[in-house]
A tleap script that builds the chain and sets N, CA, C and O, in Angstrom:
source leaprc.protein.ff14SB
mol = sequence {
  NMET GLN LEU LEU ILE TYR THR THR PHE LEU
  GLY PHE PHE LEU ARG THR GLY VAL ALA LEU
  GLN ILE GLN CYS TYR GLN CYS GLU GLU VAL
  LYS HIE ASN ASP CYS SER SER PRO GLU PHE
  ILE VAL ASN CYS THR VAL ASN VAL GLN ASP
  MET CYS GLN LYS GLU VAL LEU VAL LYS GLU
  ASP GLY VAL HIE TYR ARG LYS SER CYS ALA
  SER SER GLY ALA CYS LEU ILE ALA SER SER
  GLY TYR GLN GLN PHE CYS THR GLY LYS LEU
  HIE SER VAL CYS ILE SER CYS CYS ASN THR
  PRO LEU CYS ASN GLY PRO ARG GLN LYS LYS
  ARG PRO ILE PRO SER SER ALA ALA SER ASN
  ARG SER CYS ALA PHE LEU GLY LEU LEU LEU
  ILE LEU PRO LEU ALA LEU HIE CTHR
}
set mol.1.N position { 120.305 101.533 123.729 }
set mol.1.CA position { 119.266 100.680 124.261 }
set mol.1.C position { 117.885 101.113 123.745 }
set mol.1.O position { 117.050 100.284 123.381 }
set mol.2.N position { 117.672 102.439 123.724 }
set mol.2.CA position { 116.387 102.912 123.227 }
set mol.2.C position { 116.188 102.581 121.753 }
set mol.2.O position { 115.070 102.292 121.328 }
set mol.3.N position { 117.263 102.620 120.972 }
set mol.3.CA position { 117.158 102.260 119.562 }
set mol.3.C position { 116.715 100.812 119.415 }
set mol.3.O position { 115.896 100.497 118.552 }
set mol.4.N position { 117.248 99.937 120.247 }
set mol.4.CA position { 116.858 98.527 120.220 }
set mol.4.C position { 115.377 98.379 120.552 }
set mol.4.O position { 114.675 97.588 119.921 }
set mol.5.N position { 114.902 99.131 121.534 }
set mol.5.CA position { 113.495 99.060 121.918 }
set mol.5.C position { 112.613 99.540 120.772 }
set mol.5.O position { 111.624 98.888 120.439 }
set mol.6.N position { 112.960 100.671 120.167 }
set mol.6.CA position { 112.154 101.210 119.069 }
set mol.6.C position { 112.136 100.283 117.865 }
set mol.6.O position { 111.082 100.088 117.260 }
set mol.7.N position { 113.275 99.709 117.504 }
set mol.7.CA position { 113.288 98.802 116.354 }
set mol.7.C position { 112.516 97.531 116.647 }
set mol.7.O position { 111.897 96.959 115.750 }
set mol.8.N position { 112.545 97.084 117.895 }
set mol.8.CA position { 111.760 95.902 118.274 }
set mol.8.C position { 110.276 96.188 118.109 }
set mol.8.O position { 109.540 95.367 117.562 }
set mol.9.N position { 109.834 97.355 118.581 }
set mol.9.CA position { 108.426 97.705 118.461 }
set mol.9.C position { 108.029 97.937 117.010 }
set mol.9.O position { 106.914 97.586 116.622 }
set mol.10.N position { 108.901 98.513 116.203 }
set mol.10.CA position { 108.613 98.699 114.785 }
set mol.10.C position { 108.430 97.350 114.102 }
set mol.10.O position { 107.499 97.165 113.319 }
set mol.11.N position { 109.314 96.417 114.399 }
set mol.11.CA position { 109.180 95.062 113.850 }
set mol.11.C position { 107.887 94.409 114.284 }
set mol.11.O position { 107.239 93.718 113.497 }
set mol.12.N position { 107.505 94.626 115.546 }
set mol.12.CA position { 106.260 94.060 116.047 }
set mol.12.C position { 105.071 94.623 115.284 }
set mol.12.O position { 104.184 93.876 114.870 }
set mol.13.N position { 105.050 95.950 115.095 }
set mol.13.CA position { 103.946 96.575 114.376 }
set mol.13.C position { 103.834 96.033 112.957 }
set mol.13.O position { 102.734 95.743 112.488 }
set mol.14.N position { 104.956 95.896 112.277 }
set mol.14.CA position { 104.924 95.407 110.904 }
set mol.14.C position { 104.474 93.951 110.842 }
set mol.14.O position { 103.753 93.562 109.923 }
set mol.15.N position { 104.895 93.151 111.813 }
set mol.15.CA position { 104.522 91.744 111.835 }
set mol.15.C position { 103.053 91.545 112.166 }
set mol.15.O position { 102.418 90.649 111.610 }
set mol.16.N position { 102.499 92.354 113.054 }
set mol.16.CA position { 101.118 92.173 113.473 }
set mol.16.C position { 100.130 92.837 112.545 }
set mol.16.O position { 98.923 92.708 112.749 }
set mol.17.N position { 100.594 93.541 111.537 }
set mol.17.CA position { 99.690 94.121 110.551 }
set mol.17.C position { 99.226 95.522 110.890 }
set mol.17.O position { 98.252 95.997 110.306 }
set mol.18.N position { 99.898 96.207 111.824 }
set mol.18.CA position { 99.494 97.571 112.146 }
set mol.18.C position { 99.719 98.481 110.942 }
set mol.18.O position { 98.911 99.375 110.690 }
set mol.19.N position { 100.795 98.270 110.200 }
set mol.19.CA position { 101.023 99.019 108.966 }
set mol.19.C position { 100.367 98.228 107.835 }
set mol.19.O position { 100.977 97.326 107.261 }
set mol.20.N position { 99.135 98.570 107.529 }
set mol.20.CA position { 98.355 97.778 106.580 }
set mol.20.C position { 98.294 98.441 105.217 }
set mol.20.O position { 98.288 99.665 105.091 }
set mol.21.N position { 98.248 97.595 104.206 }
set mol.21.CA position { 97.982 98.074 102.855 }
set mol.21.C position { 96.749 97.339 102.378 }
set mol.21.O position { 96.749 96.115 102.253 }
set mol.22.N position { 95.714 98.084 102.117 }
set mol.22.CA position { 94.455 97.490 101.685 }
set mol.22.C position { 94.402 97.493 100.156 }
set mol.22.O position { 95.019 98.339 99.509 }
set mol.23.N position { 93.678 96.562 99.597 }
set mol.23.CA position { 93.430 96.530 98.155 }
set mol.23.C position { 91.966 96.881 97.919 }
set mol.23.O position { 91.078 96.462 98.662 }
set mol.24.N position { 91.738 97.657 96.869 }
set mol.24.CA position { 90.375 98.061 96.509 }
set mol.24.C position { 90.211 97.966 94.994 }
set mol.24.O position { 91.185 97.884 94.246 }
set mol.25.N position { 88.955 97.978 94.570 }
set mol.25.CA position { 88.675 98.118 93.145 }
set mol.25.C position { 88.735 99.604 92.819 }
set mol.25.O position { 88.339 100.439 93.633 }
set mol.26.N position { 89.236 99.936 91.619 }
set mol.26.CA position { 89.322 101.329 91.212 }
set mol.26.C position { 88.861 101.477 89.771 }
set mol.26.O position { 89.368 100.800 88.877 }
set mol.27.N position { 87.902 102.361 89.550 }
set mol.27.CA position { 87.413 102.664 88.201 }
set mol.27.C position { 86.666 103.981 88.234 }
set mol.27.O position { 86.290 104.458 89.305 }
set mol.28.N position { 86.449 104.570 87.078 }
set mol.28.CA position { 85.753 105.852 86.940 }
set mol.28.C position { 84.541 105.698 86.031 }
set mol.28.O position { 84.664 105.220 84.903 }
set mol.29.N position { 83.389 106.097 86.513 }
set mol.29.CA position { 82.177 106.191 85.694 }
set mol.29.C position { 81.908 104.935 84.855 }
set mol.29.O position { 81.770 105.010 83.634 }
set mol.30.N position { 81.840 103.821 85.508 }
set mol.30.CA position { 81.578 102.565 84.811 }
set mol.30.C position { 80.116 102.182 85.013 }
set mol.30.O position { 79.580 102.290 86.116 }
set mol.31.N position { 79.485 101.735 83.939 }
set mol.31.CA position { 78.092 101.305 84.035 }
set mol.31.C position { 78.017 99.822 84.364 }
set mol.31.O position { 78.916 99.051 84.028 }
set mol.32.N position { 76.955 99.445 85.014 }
set mol.32.CA position { 76.614 98.050 85.296 }
set mol.32.C position { 77.588 97.370 86.253 }
set mol.32.O position { 77.661 96.141 86.259 }
set mol.33.N position { 78.333 98.110 87.054 }
set mol.33.CA position { 79.202 97.564 88.097 }
set mol.33.C position { 80.233 96.579 87.554 }
set mol.33.O position { 80.633 95.662 88.272 }
set mol.34.N position { 80.673 96.742 86.313 }
set mol.34.CA position { 81.571 95.771 85.695 }
set mol.34.C position { 83.039 95.993 86.036 }
set mol.34.O position { 83.903 95.362 85.426 }
set mol.35.N position { 83.348 96.857 86.978 }
set mol.35.CA position { 84.763 97.021 87.327 }
set mol.35.C position { 85.127 96.210 88.571 }
set mol.35.O position { 86.116 96.516 89.238 }
set mol.36.N position { 84.363 95.210 88.880 }
set mol.36.CA position { 84.675 94.326 90.001 }
set mol.36.C position { 85.334 93.052 89.503 }
set mol.36.O position { 84.919 91.945 89.846 }
set mol.37.N position { 86.361 93.223 88.695 }
set mol.37.CA position { 87.125 92.091 88.183 }
set mol.37.C position { 88.608 92.332 88.489 }
set mol.37.O position { 88.990 93.462 88.795 }
set mol.38.N position { 89.440 91.308 88.413 }
set mol.38.CA position { 90.838 91.415 88.850 }
set mol.38.C position { 91.649 92.541 88.220 }
set mol.38.O position { 92.538 93.085 88.874 }
set mol.39.N position { 91.373 92.906 86.980 }
set mol.39.CA position { 92.184 93.957 86.350 }
set mol.39.C position { 91.947 95.344 86.959 }
set mol.39.O position { 92.718 96.267 86.696 }
set mol.40.N position { 90.897 95.504 87.766 }
set mol.40.CA position { 90.611 96.785 88.414 }
set mol.40.C position { 91.088 96.837 89.867 }
set mol.40.O position { 90.803 97.809 90.566 }
set mol.41.N position { 91.801 95.822 90.331 }
set mol.41.CA position { 92.294 95.790 91.710 }
set mol.41.C position { 93.582 96.609 91.802 }
set mol.41.O position { 94.496 96.439 90.995 }
set mol.42.N position { 93.640 97.499 92.794 }
set mol.42.CA position { 94.835 98.319 93.022 }
set mol.42.C position { 95.264 98.196 94.483 }
set mol.42.O position { 94.456 97.902 95.364 }
set mol.43.N position { 96.561 98.431 94.716 }
set mol.43.CA position { 97.086 98.517 96.070 }
set mol.43.C position { 96.986 99.967 96.519 }
set mol.43.O position { 97.496 100.865 95.848 }
set mol.44.N position { 96.339 100.197 97.639 }
set mol.44.CA position { 96.191 101.557 98.160 }
set mol.44.C position { 97.481 101.984 98.860 }
set mol.44.O position { 98.313 101.146 99.208 }
set mol.45.N position { 97.639 103.275 99.060 }
set mol.45.CA position { 98.827 103.821 99.706 }
set mol.45.C position { 98.849 103.411 101.172 }
set mol.45.O position { 97.881 103.641 101.896 }
set mol.46.N position { 99.951 102.802 101.614 }
set mol.46.CA position { 100.087 102.294 102.983 }
set mol.46.C position { 99.905 103.421 103.985 }
set mol.46.O position { 100.477 104.501 103.831 }
set mol.47.N position { 99.110 103.165 105.007 }
set mol.47.CA position { 98.868 104.074 106.131 }
set mol.47.C position { 98.301 105.438 105.737 }
set mol.47.O position { 98.253 106.343 106.570 }
set mol.48.N position { 97.875 105.602 104.490 }
set mol.48.CA position { 97.237 106.848 104.069 }
set mol.48.C position { 95.821 106.532 103.595 }
set mol.48.O position { 94.844 107.071 104.114 }
set mol.49.N position { 95.730 105.658 102.609 }
set mol.49.CA position { 94.436 105.242 102.082 }
set mol.49.C position { 94.076 103.925 102.768 }
set mol.49.O position { 94.526 102.853 102.363 }
set mol.50.N position { 93.263 104.028 103.803 }
set mol.50.CA position { 92.953 102.867 104.619 }
set mol.50.C position { 91.530 102.358 104.427 }
set mol.50.O position { 91.065 101.500 105.178 }
set mol.51.N position { 90.842 102.886 103.424 }
set mol.51.CA position { 89.468 102.457 103.140 }
set mol.51.C position { 89.251 102.347 101.633 }
set mol.51.O position { 90.001 102.896 100.827 }
set mol.52.N position { 88.197 101.619 101.291 }
set mol.52.CA position { 87.728 101.568 99.911 }
set mol.52.C position { 86.454 102.403 99.836 }
set mol.52.O position { 85.651 102.420 100.769 }
set mol.53.N position { 86.281 103.092 98.714 }
set mol.53.CA position { 85.115 103.950 98.520 }
set mol.53.C position { 84.354 103.487 97.290 }
set mol.53.O position { 84.951 103.062 96.300 }
set mol.54.N position { 83.055 103.573 97.359 }
set mol.54.CA position { 82.202 103.209 96.229 }
set mol.54.C position { 81.134 104.284 96.076 }
set mol.54.O position { 80.413 104.604 97.021 }
set mol.55.N position { 81.046 104.834 94.872 }
set mol.55.CA position { 80.012 105.824 94.562 }
set mol.55.C position { 79.053 105.216 93.556 }
set mol.55.O position { 79.473 104.610 92.569 }
set mol.56.N position { 77.778 105.379 93.809 }
set mol.56.CA position { 76.745 104.906 92.897 }
set mol.56.C position { 75.953 106.128 92.452 }
set mol.56.O position { 75.329 106.811 93.264 }
set mol.57.N position { 75.987 106.393 91.146 }
set mol.57.CA position { 75.311 107.566 90.588 }
set mol.57.C position { 74.204 107.097 89.650 }
set mol.57.O position { 74.444 106.265 88.775 }
set mol.58.N position { 73.007 107.618 89.825 }
set mol.58.CA position { 71.893 107.284 88.942 }
set mol.58.C position { 71.734 108.432 87.955 }
set mol.58.O position { 71.382 109.553 88.325 }
set mol.59.N position { 72.004 108.121 86.680 }
set mol.59.CA position { 71.921 109.130 85.615 }
set mol.59.C position { 70.844 108.732 84.613 }
set mol.59.O position { 70.230 107.670 84.719 }
set mol.60.N position { 70.631 109.613 83.641 }
set mol.60.CA position { 69.602 109.354 82.636 }
set mol.60.C position { 69.840 108.050 81.881 }
set mol.60.O position { 68.887 107.356 81.528 }
set mol.61.N position { 71.107 107.713 81.631 }
set mol.61.CA position { 71.417 106.509 80.849 }
set mol.61.C position { 71.688 105.277 81.719 }
set mol.61.O position { 72.154 104.257 81.212 }
set mol.62.N position { 71.408 105.359 82.989 }
set mol.62.CA position { 71.555 104.192 83.852 }
set mol.62.C position { 72.405 104.459 85.091 }
set mol.62.O position { 72.734 105.605 85.400 }
set mol.63.N position { 72.750 103.391 85.789 }
set mol.63.CA position { 73.525 103.485 87.020 }
set mol.63.C position { 75.012 103.437 86.686 }
set mol.63.O position { 75.461 102.563 85.945 }
set mol.64.N position { 75.766 104.373 87.233 }
set mol.64.CA position { 77.211 104.447 87.028 }
set mol.64.C position { 77.907 104.217 88.371 }
set mol.64.O position { 77.355 104.509 89.432 }
set mol.65.N position { 79.133 103.687 88.301 }
set mol.65.CA position { 79.898 103.394 89.509 }
set mol.65.C position { 81.276 104.031 89.439 }
set mol.65.O position { 81.897 104.075 88.377 }
set mol.66.N position { 81.741 104.516 90.564 }
set mol.66.CA position { 83.126 104.945 90.747 }
set mol.66.C position { 83.631 104.200 91.969 }
set mol.66.O position { 82.960 104.144 92.999 }
set mol.67.N position { 84.805 103.636 91.847 }
set mol.67.CA position { 85.389 102.906 92.967 }
set mol.67.C position { 86.832 103.346 93.119 }
set mol.67.O position { 87.518 103.606 92.130 }
set mol.68.N position { 87.297 103.431 94.372 }
set mol.68.CA position { 88.663 103.901 94.596 }
set mol.68.C position { 89.124 103.600 96.010 }
set mol.68.O position { 88.349 103.179 96.869 }
set mol.69.N position { 90.429 103.833 96.226 }
set mol.69.CA position { 91.004 103.855 97.566 }
set mol.69.C position { 90.697 105.223 98.152 }
set mol.69.O position { 90.496 106.187 97.413 }
set mol.70.N position { 90.662 105.314 99.475 }
set mol.70.CA position { 90.398 106.594 100.118 }
set mol.70.C position { 90.957 106.590 101.535 }
set mol.70.O position { 91.170 105.536 102.135 }
set mol.71.N position { 91.188 107.784 102.051 }
set mol.71.CA position { 91.534 107.885 103.468 }
set mol.71.C position { 90.222 107.843 104.249 }
set mol.71.O position { 89.183 108.273 103.749 }
set mol.72.N position { 90.273 107.333 105.455 }
set mol.72.CA position { 89.046 107.182 106.230 }
set mol.72.C position { 88.363 108.531 106.461 }
set mol.72.O position { 87.141 108.633 106.353 }
set mol.73.N position { 89.143 109.564 106.777 }
set mol.73.CA position { 88.542 110.870 107.031 }
set mol.73.C position { 87.801 111.410 105.828 }
set mol.73.O position { 86.650 111.831 105.939 }
set mol.74.N position { 88.457 111.402 104.674 }
set mol.74.CA position { 87.841 111.943 103.455 }
set mol.74.C position { 86.613 111.133 103.044 }
set mol.74.O position { 85.595 111.699 102.646 }
set mol.75.N position { 86.711 109.827 103.142 }
set mol.75.CA position { 85.599 108.978 102.713 }
set mol.75.C position { 84.389 109.164 103.624 }
set mol.75.O position { 83.261 109.282 103.145 }
set mol.76.N position { 84.620 109.188 104.916 }
set mol.76.CA position { 83.500 109.329 105.847 }
set mol.76.C position { 82.836 110.696 105.735 }
set mol.76.O position { 81.617 110.806 105.868 }
set mol.77.N position { 83.619 111.726 105.496 }
set mol.77.CA position { 83.051 113.066 105.303 }
set mol.77.C position { 82.218 113.093 104.021 }
set mol.77.O position { 81.105 113.618 104.011 }
set mol.78.N position { 82.761 112.523 102.935 }
set mol.78.CA position { 82.031 112.511 101.664 }
set mol.78.C position { 80.738 111.703 101.780 }
set mol.78.O position { 79.692 112.136 101.297 }
set mol.79.N position { 80.806 110.536 102.416 }
set mol.79.CA position { 79.605 109.697 102.509 }
set mol.79.C position { 78.521 110.369 103.351 }
set mol.79.O position { 77.338 110.279 103.025 }
set mol.80.N position { 78.917 111.036 104.426 }
set mol.80.CA position { 77.897 111.713 105.237 }
set mol.80.C position { 77.368 112.958 104.526 }
set mol.80.O position { 76.193 113.295 104.670 }
set mol.81.N position { 78.217 113.642 103.761 }
set mol.81.CA position { 77.788 114.836 103.031 }
set mol.81.C position { 76.805 114.537 101.913 }
set mol.81.O position { 75.960 115.372 101.590 }
set mol.82.N position { 76.906 113.354 101.317 }
set mol.82.CA position { 76.024 112.992 100.212 }
set mol.82.C position { 74.840 112.143 100.657 }
set mol.82.O position { 74.044 111.717 99.821 }
set mol.83.N position { 74.710 111.891 101.941 }
set mol.83.CA position { 73.647 111.014 102.424 }
set mol.83.C position { 72.261 111.513 102.023 }
set mol.83.O position { 71.377 110.708 101.729 }
set mol.84.N position { 72.062 112.825 102.007 }
set mol.84.CA position { 70.760 113.375 101.639 }
set mol.84.C position { 70.437 113.182 100.157 }
set mol.84.O position { 69.273 113.249 99.764 }
set mol.85.N position { 71.466 112.940 99.327 }
set mol.85.CA position { 71.259 112.740 97.894 }
set mol.85.C position { 71.170 111.263 97.508 }
set mol.85.O position { 71.038 110.932 96.330 }
set mol.86.N position { 71.240 110.384 98.497 }
set mol.86.CA position { 71.196 108.941 98.246 }
set mol.86.C position { 69.747 108.464 98.305 }
set mol.86.O position { 69.294 107.930 99.318 }
set mol.87.N position { 69.033 108.667 97.202 }
set mol.87.CA position { 67.608 108.345 97.156 }
set mol.87.C position { 67.306 107.131 96.287 }
set mol.87.O position { 66.239 106.530 96.409 }
set mol.88.N position { 68.236 106.768 95.412 }
set mol.88.CA position { 67.990 105.671 94.477 }
set mol.88.C position { 67.238 106.116 93.236 }
set mol.88.O position { 67.017 105.325 92.319 }
set mol.89.N position { 66.844 107.383 93.207 }
set mol.89.CA position { 66.109 107.922 92.064 }
set mol.89.C position { 67.080 108.629 91.118 }
set mol.89.O position { 68.284 108.666 91.373 }
set mol.90.N position { 66.558 109.186 90.029 }
set mol.90.CA position { 67.364 109.902 89.050 }
set mol.90.C position { 68.167 111.012 89.732 }
set mol.90.O position { 67.632 111.747 90.561 }
set mol.91.N position { 69.428 111.129 89.388 }
set mol.91.CA position { 70.389 112.093 89.953 }
set mol.91.C position { 70.790 111.760 91.394 }
set mol.91.O position { 71.331 112.610 92.102 }
set mol.92.N position { 70.531 110.553 91.815 }
set mol.92.CA position { 70.938 110.099 93.144 }
set mol.92.C position { 72.443 109.855 93.184 }
set mol.92.O position { 73.025 109.376 92.211 }
set mol.93.N position { 73.066 110.184 94.305 }
set mol.93.CA position { 74.489 109.912 94.524 }
set mol.93.C position { 74.626 109.259 95.901 }
set mol.93.O position { 74.260 109.847 96.918 }
set mol.94.N position { 75.155 108.045 95.915 }
set mol.94.CA position { 75.376 107.338 97.176 }
set mol.94.C position { 76.869 107.018 97.288 }
set mol.94.O position { 77.467 106.468 96.363 }
set mol.95.N position { 77.453 107.366 98.418 }
set mol.95.CA position { 78.868 107.079 98.659 }
set mol.95.C position { 78.976 106.207 99.901 }
set mol.95.O position { 78.434 106.538 100.955 }
set mol.96.N position { 79.687 105.083 99.764 }
set mol.96.CA position { 79.886 104.201 100.912 }
set mol.96.C position { 81.372 103.941 101.113 }
set mol.96.O position { 82.159 103.988 100.168 }
set mol.97.N position { 81.738 103.670 102.349 }
set mol.97.CA position { 83.116 103.420 102.741 }
set mol.97.C position { 83.186 102.070 103.450 }
set mol.97.O position { 82.247 101.669 104.137 }
set mol.98.N position { 84.300 101.381 103.276 }
set mol.98.CA position { 84.497 100.112 103.969 }
set mol.98.C position { 85.997 99.894 104.143 }
set mol.98.O position { 86.798 100.518 103.446 }
set mol.99.N position { 86.379 99.029 105.054 }
set mol.99.CA position { 87.806 98.908 105.372 }
set mol.99.C position { 88.352 97.490 105.338 }
set mol.99.O position { 89.301 97.173 106.055 }
set mol.100.N position { 87.767 96.641 104.520 }
set mol.100.CA position { 88.318 95.305 104.324 }
set mol.100.C position { 88.721 95.154 102.858 }
set mol.100.O position { 88.164 95.832 101.996 }
set mol.101.N position { 89.676 94.278 102.564 }
set mol.101.CA position { 90.160 94.156 101.181 }
set mol.101.C position { 89.033 93.877 100.179 }
set mol.101.O position { 88.220 92.973 100.374 }
set mol.102.N position { 89.004 94.665 99.117 }
set mol.102.CA position { 88.081 94.518 97.989 }
set mol.102.C position { 86.616 94.639 98.394 }
set mol.102.O position { 85.736 94.097 97.725 }
set mol.103.N position { 86.360 95.342 99.476 }
set mol.103.CA position { 84.985 95.471 99.979 }
set mol.103.C position { 84.120 96.374 99.113 }
set mol.103.O position { 82.900 96.385 99.277 }
set mol.104.N position { 84.718 97.138 98.189 }
set mol.104.CA position { 83.920 97.988 97.305 }
set mol.104.C position { 83.576 97.281 95.997 }
set mol.104.O position { 83.205 97.915 95.009 }
set mol.105.N position { 83.705 95.964 96.013 }
set mol.105.CA position { 83.360 95.158 94.849 }
set mol.105.C position { 81.918 94.707 94.905 }
set mol.105.O position { 81.076 95.375 95.506 }
set mol.106.N position { 81.628 93.577 94.283 }
set mol.106.CA position { 80.250 93.085 94.280 }
set mol.106.C position { 79.796 92.731 95.693 }
set mol.106.O position { 80.599 92.315 96.529 }
set mol.107.N position { 78.534 92.897 95.940 }
set mol.107.CA position { 77.971 92.579 97.252 }
set mol.107.C position { 78.047 91.067 97.465 }
set mol.107.O position { 77.637 90.279 96.613 }
set mol.108.N position { 78.576 90.691 98.610 }
set mol.108.CA position { 78.702 89.261 98.916 }
set mol.108.C position { 77.726 88.877 100.010 }
set mol.108.O position { 77.223 89.726 100.746 }
set mol.109.N position { 77.466 87.569 100.101 }
set mol.109.CA position { 76.591 87.079 101.149 }
set mol.109.C position { 77.234 87.345 102.501 }
set mol.109.O position { 78.452 87.247 102.651 }
set mol.110.N position { 76.411 87.681 103.477 }
set mol.110.CA position { 76.918 87.923 104.820 }
set mol.110.C position { 77.355 86.606 105.434 }
set mol.110.O position { 76.655 85.597 105.353 }
set mol.111.N position { 78.528 86.640 106.049 }
set mol.111.CA position { 79.013 85.466 106.763 }
set mol.111.C position { 79.644 85.961 108.060 }
set mol.111.O position { 80.130 87.090 108.128 }
set mol.112.N position { 79.635 85.129 109.068 }
set mol.112.CA position { 80.186 85.572 110.348 }
set mol.112.C position { 81.687 85.822 110.244 }
set mol.112.O position { 82.407 85.091 109.563 }
set mol.113.N position { 82.144 86.866 110.929 }
set mol.113.CA position { 83.558 87.217 110.943 }
set mol.113.C position { 84.217 86.488 112.102 }
set mol.113.O position { 83.782 86.622 113.245 }
set mol.114.N position { 85.260 85.718 111.821 }
set mol.114.CA position { 85.934 85.050 112.934 }
set mol.114.C position { 86.566 86.089 113.849 }
set mol.114.O position { 87.358 86.920 113.404 }
set mol.115.N position { 86.214 86.039 115.115 }
set mol.115.CA position { 86.674 87.060 116.049 }
set mol.115.C position { 88.070 86.778 116.575 }
set mol.115.O position { 88.697 87.677 117.136 }
set mol.116.N position { 88.576 85.572 116.417 }
set mol.116.CA position { 89.870 85.241 117.012 }
set mol.116.C position { 91.009 86.030 116.382 }
set mol.116.O position { 91.913 86.457 117.099 }
set mol.117.N position { 91.001 86.240 115.068 }
set mol.117.CA position { 92.094 86.973 114.417 }
set mol.117.C position { 92.124 88.425 114.870 }
set mol.117.O position { 93.190 88.954 115.186 }
set mol.118.N position { 90.980 89.064 114.903 }
set mol.118.CA position { 90.932 90.461 115.328 }
set mol.118.C position { 91.261 90.597 116.800 }
set mol.118.O position { 91.978 91.518 117.192 }
set mol.119.N position { 90.746 89.692 117.624 }
set mol.119.CA position { 90.992 89.821 119.057 }
set mol.119.C position { 92.441 89.513 119.398 }
set mol.119.O position { 92.986 90.118 120.321 }
set mol.120.N position { 93.084 88.593 118.685 }
set mol.120.CA position { 94.496 88.310 118.936 }
set mol.120.C position { 95.353 89.535 118.644 }
set mol.120.O position { 96.248 89.860 119.425 }
set mol.121.N position { 95.095 90.213 117.540 }
set mol.121.CA position { 95.851 91.410 117.182 }
set mol.121.C position { 95.598 92.520 118.196 }
set mol.121.O position { 96.529 93.224 118.587 }
set mol.122.N position { 94.347 92.682 118.626 }
set mol.122.CA position { 94.022 93.708 119.614 }
set mol.122.C position { 94.692 93.425 120.942 }
set mol.122.O position { 95.221 94.336 121.578 }
set mol.123.N position { 94.674 92.179 121.367 }
set mol.123.CA position { 95.310 91.815 122.638 }
set mol.123.C position { 96.812 92.053 122.577 }
set mol.123.O position { 97.404 92.550 123.536 }
set mol.124.N position { 97.426 91.704 121.463 }
set mol.124.CA position { 98.867 91.910 121.328 }
set mol.124.C position { 99.197 93.395 121.353 }
set mol.124.O position { 100.182 93.804 121.968 }
set mol.125.N position { 98.384 94.197 120.695 }
set mol.125.CA position { 98.629 95.639 120.660 }
set mol.125.C position { 98.440 96.242 122.053 }
set mol.125.O position { 99.249 97.066 122.481 }
set mol.126.N position { 97.385 95.844 122.761 }
set mol.126.CA position { 97.154 96.359 124.107 }
set mol.126.C position { 98.267 95.930 125.053 }
set mol.126.O position { 98.706 96.712 125.897 }
set mol.127.N position { 98.723 94.690 124.914 }
set mol.127.CA position { 99.846 94.231 125.734 }
set mol.127.C position { 101.085 95.062 125.480 }
set mol.127.O position { 101.819 95.394 126.410 }
set mol.128.N position { 101.316 95.395 124.240 }
set mol.128.CA position { 102.464 96.225 123.876 }
set mol.128.C position { 102.350 97.606 124.512 }
set mol.128.O position { 103.336 98.143 125.015 }
set mol.129.N position { 101.160 98.175 124.492 }
set mol.129.CA position { 100.959 99.490 125.096 }
set mol.129.C position { 101.203 99.458 126.603 }
set mol.129.O position { 101.681 100.436 127.178 }
set mol.130.N position { 100.875 98.339 127.238 }
set mol.130.CA position { 101.102 98.221 128.679 }
set mol.130.C position { 102.581 98.048 129.005 }
set mol.130.O position { 103.046 98.531 130.037 }
set mol.131.N position { 103.322 97.368 128.140 }
set mol.131.CA position { 104.745 97.091 128.387 }
set mol.131.C position { 105.626 98.271 128.011 }
set mol.131.O position { 106.691 98.453 128.602 }
set mol.132.N position { 105.212 99.070 127.049 }
set mol.132.CA position { 106.045 100.168 126.545 }
set mol.132.C position { 106.530 101.108 127.648 }
set mol.132.O position { 107.725 101.401 127.680 }
set mol.133.N position { 105.682 101.600 128.555 }
set mol.133.CA position { 106.202 102.493 129.594 }
set mol.133.C position { 107.230 101.815 130.496 }
set mol.133.O position { 108.185 102.455 130.935 }
set mol.134.N position { 107.046 100.554 130.768 }
set mol.134.CA position { 108.023 99.830 131.595 }
set mol.134.C position { 109.352 99.723 130.876 }
set mol.134.O position { 110.401 99.879 131.500 }
set mol.135.N position { 109.333 99.461 129.585 }
set mol.135.CA position { 110.562 99.290 128.811 }
set mol.135.C position { 111.317 100.620 128.688 }
set mol.135.O position { 112.548 100.636 128.674 }
set mol.136.N position { 110.599 101.703 128.602 }
set mol.136.CA position { 111.249 102.997 128.438 }
set mol.136.C position { 111.873 103.502 129.741 }
set mol.136.O position { 112.792 104.319 129.696 }
set mol.137.N position { 111.401 103.038 130.891 }
set mol.137.CA position { 111.946 103.484 132.180 }
set mol.137.C position { 113.177 102.696 132.599 }
set mol.137.O position { 113.846 103.095 133.553 }
set mol.138.N position { 113.503 101.609 131.940 }
set mol.138.CA position { 114.674 100.827 132.352 }
set mol.138.C position { 115.932 101.293 131.678 }
set mol.138.O position { 117.003 100.736 131.918 }
savepdb mol mol.pdb
quit
């Protein structure tokens, strides 16, 4: 019976998108932000690399970009560690993290995020958390 419960919950998690695979742009030391095209799109490692990272380096010969998949912990630590060097001047290093598909690509116009998709997934997950203890006691 417990196996049935666990497999049901595993199926639920996979269906609702809890096990997510994000896509990001990936390139090394590219000038002029030209790695934001389809050939630079990669699939990040499921449940490990859950963010996209973008590094902007200002060097003598211009602005260089590095883009990659990253784990949230590593990316957030790196971005906060380099915050003091993010000046926009020569030898500047800026690291940013984001968690939506291809968010480390070209800057897009801001548009409102539909809240219904996120709230539906959150409600389903919270409902599952409330039902789980009841299911395990039967």
